[in-house]
C-alpha positions in Angstrom: 68.0 109.4 117.3 65.9 106.4 119.3 62.7 108.0 117.5 64.3 107.9 113.8 62.2 105.2 111.7 64.3 103.0 109.7 64.5 105.5 106.1 65.5 107.8 108.4 68.7 105.1 109.9 68.9 104.9 106.2 69.5 108.0 105.1 72.1 109.3 108.2 73.6 105.7 107.0 74.4 107.2 103.3 75.4 110.5 104.7 77.8 109.1 107.1 79.3 106.9 103.9 79.3 110.8 102.4 80.7 111.7 105.4 83.7 109.4 105.5 84.6 109.9 101.6 85.0 113.8 101.6 86.7 113.6 104.9 89.7 111.7 103.6 89.7 112.3 99.8 89.6 116.5 100.6 91.3 116.2 104.4 88.0 118.4 105.0 84.1 117.8 105.0 83.6 115.9 107.7 80.7 117.4 109.4 80.5 121.1 107.0 79.9 119.0 103.8 77.6 115.9 105.5 75.2 118.0 108.6 72.9 120.4 105.9 71.7 117.0 105.2 71.9 115.2 108.7 69.8 118.4 110.2 66.9 117.9 107.2 66.6 114.0 108.6 66.7 115.5 111.8 66.7 119.1 113.3 68.5 119.2 116.2 72.7 118.8 115.8 73.7 118.3 119.1 72.5 115.2 118.3 75.4 114.6 115.1 78.0 116.6 116.3 79.3 114.2 119.1 79.3 111.7 116.3 81.2 113.3 113.8 83.7 113.7 116.5 84.2 110.5 117.4 84.3 109.8 113.8 86.8 112.2 113.1 89.6 111.4 116.1 89.6 108.0 114.6 89.0 108.4 110.9 92.3 111.1 111.4 94.9 110.0 113.9 94.5 106.4 111.9 95.1 108.1 108.8 98.4 110.3 110.3 99.8 107.0 111.6 99.6 104.6 108.6 100.5 107.6 106.5 103.6 108.1 108.8 104.3 104.5 109.9 106.6 104.2 107.1 108.8 107.1 107.7 109.3 105.8 111.3 110.0 102.4 110.2 112.4 103.7 107.4 114.7 105.0 110.5 115.4 101.8 112.1 117.0 98.4 111.7 116.3 95.0 111.0 115.3 94.7 114.5 114.0 97.8 115.3 116.7 100.1 117.1 117.6 103.8 115.8 119.4 103.9 112.9 121.9 106.9 113.9 123.9 109.0 110.4 126.5 111.7 110.3 127.4 114.7 107.7 124.6 116.2 105.4 123.7 113.1 103.7 122.0 111.8 107.0 119.7 115.0 106.7 119.1 114.6 103.4 118.2 111.1 103.5 115.6 111.3 107.4 112.5 111.0 106.5 109.8 114.6 107.2 106.7 112.8 108.2 103.0 113.9 106.7 102.6 116.6 109.0 104.0 120.4 109.1 103.7 120.2 112.8 105.2 123.8 113.0 103.0 125.2 111.3 100.3 122.9 113.1 101.3 125.0 116.5 100.3 127.7 115.3 97.8 127.6 113.1 96.4 126.5 117.2 97.9 129.0 119.6 96.0 131.6 117.5 92.6 129.7 117.2 92.8 128.2 120.6 90.8 131.1 122.4 88.0 131.4 119.9 87.2 127.8 120.0 86.9 128.2 123.4 84.3 130.8 123.2 82.5 129.0 120.7 82.0 126.2 122.2 80.7 128.3 125.1 77.9 129.1 122.6 77.2 125.8 121.4 75.8 124.7 125.0 73.9 128.2 125.0 72.5 129.0 122.0 68.8 127.1 120.9 68.6 124.1 118.6 67.2 125.9 115.5 69.2 129.1 116.2 72.1 126.8 115.7 70.5 125.1 112.5 69.7 128.2 111.1 73.6 129.2 111.2 75.0 126.1 109.6 72.5 126.2 106.7 73.4 129.8 106.3 77.6 130.0 106.9 77.2 126.7 104.1 75.4 128.7 102.3 78.0 130.7 101.9 80.7 128.3 101.5 78.5 126.8 98.4 78.8 130.2 96.2 82.2 129.9 97.0 82.4 126.8 95.5 80.0 127.3 92.6 81.8 130.3 91.5 85.2 128.8 92.2 86.6 131.6 94.3 87.6 130.0 97.6 88.3 131.8 100.1 91.9 133.5 99.6 93.7 135.7 102.6 96.8 138.6 101.3 98.0 139.8 105.0 99.2 138.4 107.8 96.4 140.4 109.6 93.8 138.2 107.3 95.5 135.2 108.0 95.2 135.6 112.1 91.6 136.2 111.2 90.0 133.7 109.6 92.1 131.7 112.1 89.7 133.3 114.9 86.9 133.2 112.6 87.1 129.2 111.6 88.2 128.1 115.4 84.6 130.1 116.6 82.8 128.8 114.1 84.7 124.7 114.8 84.2 125.5 118.2 80.3 126.5 117.7 79.0 123.8 114.5 82.6 121.5 113.4 82.6 123.1 110.4 85.4 126.7 110.7 86.5 124.1 108.0 86.9 126.5 104.3 88.1 129.4 106.8 90.9 127.3 108.1 92.7 126.4 104.9 92.1 129.7 103.4 94.7 130.2 105.9 97.0 126.9 105.6 96.9 125.8 101.7 99.4 129.3 101.2 101.6 128.2 104.2 101.3 124.7 104.1 103.1 121.7 100.7 100.2 120.2 99.3 101.3 116.6 99.8 101.8 117.9 103.9 98.1 120.1 103.7 95.5 117.1 104.6 97.7 115.0 107.3 98.5 118.5 108.4 95.0 119.8 109.0 93.7 115.9 110.0 96.3 116.7 113.4 94.4 120.2 113.9 91.2 118.5 113.4 92.1 116.2 116.0 93.0 118.4 118.9 90.3 121.4 118.0 88.2 118.3 118.2 89.3 116.6 121.1 88.1 120.0 123.4 85.4 120.0 121.8 84.3 115.6 122.8 85.4 116.5 125.7 82.9 119.8 126.8 80.2 117.6 125.9 81.4 114.7 128.9 81.9 117.7 131.2 78.4 118.6 130.0 76.9 115.6 130.0 75.6 115.5 126.6 74.6 111.8 124.8 77.5 110.8 123.2 75.0 108.3 120.7 77.8 105.7 121.7 74.9 103.0 121.1 75.4 104.2 116.9 78.7 104.3 116.8 78.3 100.4 116.2 76.9 101.0 113.3 77.7 104.4 111.9 81.2 103.6 111.7 81.6 101.0 109.5 79.5 103.3 106.6 81.9 106.2 107.7 85.2 103.3 106.9 83.3 102.3 104.0 83.7 106.4 102.6 87.0 106.5 103.9 88.3 103.9 102.3 86.6 105.0 98.8 88.5 108.9 99.7 91.9 107.6 100.3 91.8 106.5 96.6 90.0 109.5 95.4 92.8 112.0 98.2 95.4 110.4 95.2 94.3 111.8 92.4 92.6 115.3 94.1 96.4 115.6 94.8 97.2 115.9 91.5 94.8 117.5 89.5 93.0 120.6 89.9 88.9 119.5 90.4 87.1 122.8 89.9 84.0 120.5 87.8 83.9 118.8 91.7 83.4 121.2 93.8 81.3 122.9 91.3 78.4 120.6 90.9 79.2 119.8 95.6 78.4 123.9 95.7 75.0 123.6 93.6 73.8 121.0 95.9 75.1 122.6 99.5 73.1 125.5 98.1 69.9 124.2 97.4 70.4 121.4 100.9 71.1 125.2 102.7 68.3 126.8 101.1 66.0 123.7 101.4 67.5 124.2 105.1 66.6 127.8 105.9 62.6 127.2 105.1 62.6 124.6 107.0 64.3 126.7 110.2 61.7 129.5 109.3 58.6 127.4 109.0 
């Protein structure tokens, strides 16, 4: 990223504010809703994917920790000792946390092998081919947003197929979230969905980041010093937005988002082909 102009740096900063906003506001989208914009600034996914990965690790773990620290504190006494209850009331009063861990591990078992295959593909595909794949996938997602017909699964077989496809796409480009959410949203309580996805993203991205380090990819560490605060600003705004979106459906927001993504993906495809 050292060869970018000041205007390009400014655009990258704005895009990462947007990335932080959608990640904390929706529970997904830090990559799928920002990569098309970033690729218009610099057409090389491997420049931005390590930065997005680190941001996701930081903010997903921070959000889960903050949302669950109250539960842990409520299980201790004034000096932090653990309180033990007896009878049915003790089980009822025990805080459950904000992550559906059993279903998270079930999804991970299905997605792990396709994820690893996708990570291998990431390092074998040329940058322009990978960019084209990203733009096509985002265009498909955007149409589903515009029509207000998100991906839905209706059987266990379809669930497995969507999770495997989402795992593979996540391995190649970190944008498999909509396929994974199509399954998770039907099996995880709405109030636990975002943090459960954050837990899943943390594990999947940790695998990808380890692969980046293993092949010696430049992690763009110097640029984290100024992009982390940008993502943090968006993250704080997104937390407030999430409180509203949990209580009400927002089809108009997603429709407008879909239109913008479709335009950006179309422009990106034209730039790749030319």
